[in-house]
N, C-alpha and C positions, 0 to 999 in steps of 0.2 A: 583837750579839745584839738590840739594840733595833730595828735596821733590819729584821731577819728577822721579828721580832714584828709590826712595823708592816705589812710586806708581807703577812704571813699574815692580819692583821686586815682589810686592804684587800681581799684576795681573798675573805674570808668575807663582807664587806659586799656585794661584787659578786654573789656566789652568792645571797644573801638577796634582792637586788633582782630577780634573774632566775632564779627557781627552776625554770623550765621552758625554759631556754635551748636544750637539745638538741631538744626538741619544736619550739620556734619556728624554729630553724635548719632542721630537717627540712621543716617545712611551707613555709618560705620557699623552700628549694631546689626543692621539688615545684612550687610556684607559678611560679617562674622558669623551670623546665624546660618547663612548659606554656605559656610566653610570655604570662602573664596578669598584669595589673596589680593592685595592691591594690584599686582601685575596681571592677574587673571582678569579682573574687572576692567582695568585700563585697556588691556588688549582687546577685550570683547566690545567695548564701546569706542575704541580707537581714540583714546586721549593719552596724554603723557602721564606717567605715574605721579610726577610732582604736582600736576594739576589736580589729580584725584586726592592726593594727600592734603593739598591746600583746601579742597572742598570739605573733606572729612574733619579737618582741624577747625573749620568754621571761618577761615580767613577769606574765602572766596565763594561767591554764589554761582552755581552752575547756570548756564543759559537754559532757557525753556526747552530747547531741543535736546541738550545734554541730559537734563533732568528727566525728560520723557524717555530717553534711551536707557537711563539707569532704572527707572520704574519698570520699563519693559524687560530689561535684562534680569532684574531680580524677581520678575513676575509678581509685583506687588498688587494686592487686591484693591478695589476701588476706594473703600473707606480710608485705608492706610495711604493710598496714593494721594488722596485729597489732603490728608494731614501733611504729608511730605511736601506737596505742592504749596500749601499755605505757609509752611515753615520757611520756604524759600521766598515768601513775600509775593507770590504770583496770585492772580485772581483764581477763584475756585475752578476746579475741573468738572464741577457738577454739571451734568448734561442738561438738567432742567432749566437752569439759568441761561445756558447757551442756546437752548432750543427756543426760548422765548424771544431772544434777540434775533435769531435767524428766521423766525416765522414771518418777520416783516418783509423778507426778500423772496422773490420767486426762485424756484429751483434752477440750478444751472447744470447743463450737460456739457461736459468737455470731452472731446474726442482727440486722442493723441495717436498719431500714426506710428505704427511699429516700423522700426528701421531694420530691415533684413540684410543689410550689407554685411559682408564678411570683411573684417579688418585683420590683417595678418600682423603678427608681432615679430620683433627682432630679438627680444630678450624676455625672459620670464624670471620672476623672483618669487620664492615661496617662503612665507613666514608662518611659523607654528607657535602656538602656546597651548596651555592645558585644555582650552576649550575647543580648539580646532585649528584650521589653517586658513590663510588668505593667500590667494595666488594673484600676483600683480603681473600684468602684461604690459610691455613697453614697446615703443616704436621710435626708431631714430629717423626723423625726416631728413630729406636731402638738404645739403647746404650746411649752414652754421647754426641751425636751430638745435635746441637742447632736446634730449630724449624726453618723450612724453608718455605718461601713463594712459593707455587706451582702454583698459578694463581692469576691474578688481572683482574677484569672486571669493567669497568666504563660505566655508562649509565645516561641518563637524568632522572629527577624525574618522568616524565610521563611514560617513559619506565620502571622504577623501580616499579611504581604502578601497571602497567600491568603485570610485572613479578611476583609480589607478589600475584596477583589474580590467575594467571595461576599455580603458585606453590601451593597455597592453594587448588585449585580445583584438581590438580593432586594428592596431598597427600590424599584428601578425597576420590577420586576414587580408589586409591590404598588400602586404609583401607576398603572400601566397598567390593572390590574384594576379599581381604583376608578374610573378615568375611563370605562372601558367599561361598568361598571355604572350610572354616572350617566347616560350617554347612553341606555341601554336603559330607564331609569325615567322619562325625560322624556316627557310626553304629546305626541302628534303635534298639530301646529298646523294 
């Protein structure tokens, strides 16, 4: 009897350490089926590798936002996404239930003005992983303020290669234009 009680206690301890084991195993299988590493996925959804490992081990539940990012990253179909969502203990992603609740409220139109200002950067950092690159633009304000990230842009490697070609071509055209303008402005001797 004592052995059974001890085994039961040990199994309860394991469950408490990994309350989201089913979710973690599901996400791990999906990642492995997509032939992606922990670092690839963590880089794509911009989380720490340790956090993703903790989620896959079932020790930690991802936030709703992170789970939506993972579902989107893995391109999970609706039915399977609903299963993953419910394994995390969140309410159903089923649109029919959500539509019934939202039908009580009038539609809302939100207009967000577009900001066309140009913000110049002082420093650029480029981070690459197997899925693509992220370009971080920084600006050092005057005074004692810390450097601030002013923009982050992510793209696939193919898009980055095309961007590099266009950037190089644009710089060359600009330099040629400046040279031709300088020769036109010089007085004849």
